[in-house]
C-alpha positions in Angstrom: 345.2 135.9 218.4 343.8 135.3 221.9 342.1 138.7 222.5 343.9 138.9 225.9 346.4 141.6 225.5 343.6 143.8 224.0 341.3 143.7 226.7 344.0 143.9 229.4 344.0 147.5 230.7 347.6 147.6 232.3 350.8 146.5 230.6 353.0 143.8 232.3 355.5 146.3 233.8 352.5 148.6 235.4 351.5 145.4 236.9 354.5 144.4 238.2 355.0 147.9 240.1 351.3 147.4 241.1 352.0 143.7 242.5 355.3 145.0 244.5 353.1 148.0 245.7 350.5 146.0 247.2 352.8 143.6 248.8 354.6 146.2 250.7 353.7 146.7 254.5 352.0 150.2 255.4 354.5 150.5 258.4 357.2 150.7 255.2 355.7 154.1 254.2 356.0 155.7 257.7 359.5 154.4 258.0 360.7 156.3 254.4 359.8 159.3 256.2 361.5 160.8 259.2 358.8 163.1 260.2 356.1 160.3 259.9 358.5 157.5 261.9 358.9 160.6 264.8 355.3 160.9 264.7 354.8 157.3 264.9 357.3 156.9 267.9 355.8 159.8 269.7 352.4 158.6 269.2 353.2 155.0 270.4 354.8 156.3 273.5 352.0 158.4 274.3 349.4 155.8 274.0 351.5 153.8 276.2 352.3 156.3 278.9 356.0 155.8 278.2 358.7 158.5 279.3 362.3 157.9 279.0 365.1 160.2 280.5 366.5 162.5 278.0 369.9 161.0 278.0 367.7 157.9 277.3 365.6 159.3 274.1 367.7 158.6 271.4 368.6 155.1 272.3 365.1 154.4 272.5 364.3 156.0 269.5 366.8 154.0 267.7 365.2 150.6 269.3 361.9 151.4 268.4 362.7 151.9 264.5 364.9 149.0 264.5 361.7 147.0 266.0 359.4 148.6 263.8 361.6 147.9 260.5 361.9 144.3 261.6 357.7 144.3 262.1 357.6 145.6 258.3 360.2 142.9 257.0 358.2 140.2 258.7 355.0 141.3 257.6 356.1 141.6 253.9 357.5 137.7 254.5 354.8 135.8 252.1 355.5 132.4 253.8 354.9 133.7 257.3 351.3 134.6 257.3 351.1 135.9 260.9 350.7 139.9 261.4 353.3 141.7 263.5 352.8 144.7 265.2 355.6 147.3 267.2 354.8 146.5 270.9 356.3 147.7 274.5 359.4 145.3 273.9 359.9 147.7 270.5 362.0 150.0 272.9 364.0 147.3 274.9 367.5 146.4 274.9 367.9 143.0 274.5 368.8 142.6 278.1 366.0 144.4 279.3 363.7 141.8 277.0 365.4 138.9 278.8 364.2 139.9 282.2 360.8 140.2 280.9 360.8 136.5 279.4 
């Protein structure tokens, strides 16, 4: 017996769960909570001095949340070593983004 199992403090299943938790982008936890997601959106708008007409607010929120989901997905990609963040483009429609390219 090599003694490895006797000295290892975690079971293999626990190690697997720990590895998954550590590989998750912190933004993912925010996105799981509707309240935290709304706070992220509101705080981002405030920091960037963004105000939208009331009739656009729900569309802008959906665009922002889709972008935030993509950011979390990209950051969890182990092959791509870049770190992504939500930015000014996160609120824009595809047409609006094209005007800035």
